[in-house]
C-alpha positions as CSV (number, residue, x, y, z in Angstrom):
1,M,-112.2,71.4,-13.1
2,S,-113.6,73.8,-10.6
3,I,-112.6,73.7,-7.0
4,P,-115.5,73.9,-4.5
5,I,-115.7,76.5,-1.8
6,M,-115.1,74.8,1.5
7,K,-115.7,76.3,5.0
8,T,-115.2,75.0,8.5
9,I,-118.3,74.5,10.6
10,K,-117.5,77.8,12.5
11,E,-116.9,79.7,9.3
12,L,-120.1,78.5,7.7
13,A,-122.1,79.3,10.9
14,D,-120.6,82.8,10.9
15,A,-121.6,83.3,7.3
16,C,-125.2,82.0,8.0
17,K,-125.8,83.7,11.4
18,D,-128.1,86.3,9.8
19,K,-130.2,83.4,8.5
20,G,-130.6,81.9,12.0
21,I,-128.4,78.9,11.3
22,S,-126.2,78.0,14.3
23,E,-122.9,76.2,14.6
24,H,-124.7,73.6,16.7
25,F,-127.3,72.9,13.9
26,I,-124.5,72.5,11.3
27,R,-122.5,70.2,13.6
28,R,-125.6,68.1,14.2
29,L,-126.1,67.8,10.4
30,V,-122.5,66.6,10.1
31,N,-122.8,64.1,13.0
32,D,-126.0,62.7,11.5
33,N,-124.4,62.4,8.0
34,K,-127.1,64.6,6.5
35,I,-124.6,66.8,4.6
36,P,-121.4,65.8,2.9
37,Y,-118.1,66.8,4.6
38,I,-114.5,66.0,4.7
39,K,-112.0,65.9,7.5
40,A,-108.7,67.8,7.0
41,G,-106.7,67.0,10.1
42,S,-108.8,68.2,13.0
43,K,-111.0,70.4,10.9
44,T,-114.3,69.5,9.3
45,L,-114.8,71.1,5.9
46,I,-118.2,71.5,4.3
47,N,-118.9,72.3,0.6
48,V,-120.9,75.5,0.7
49,D,-122.9,74.8,-2.5
50,K,-123.9,71.3,-1.2
51,F,-124.9,72.8,2.1
52,A,-127.1,75.3,0.3
53,E,-128.6,72.5,-1.8
54,Y,-129.5,70.6,1.4
55,L,-131.2,73.7,2.9
56,N,-133.1,74.4,-0.3
57,A,-134.3,70.8,-0.6
58,S,-135.3,70.7,3.1
59,S,-137.3,74.0,2.8
60,L,-139.2,72.5,-0.2
61,K,-140.2,69.5,1.8
62,I,-141.4,71.7,4.7
63,E,-143.4,74.0,2.3
64,G,-144.9,71.0,0.5
65,E,-146.1,69.2,3.6
């Protein structure tokens, strides 16, 4: 069993800032239930691989339109 890499919204935004992805954008995806997340106390944790899958799927839709 492999354990997924999980990051908080802020950590994920910091890792993606060079790609132009903001903390606000990630938080909106969570609030709209567009990406899977879990709550650990007061923290919201996002699976990094699932987030990348969402972005890749979304970019394919935009390019294919």
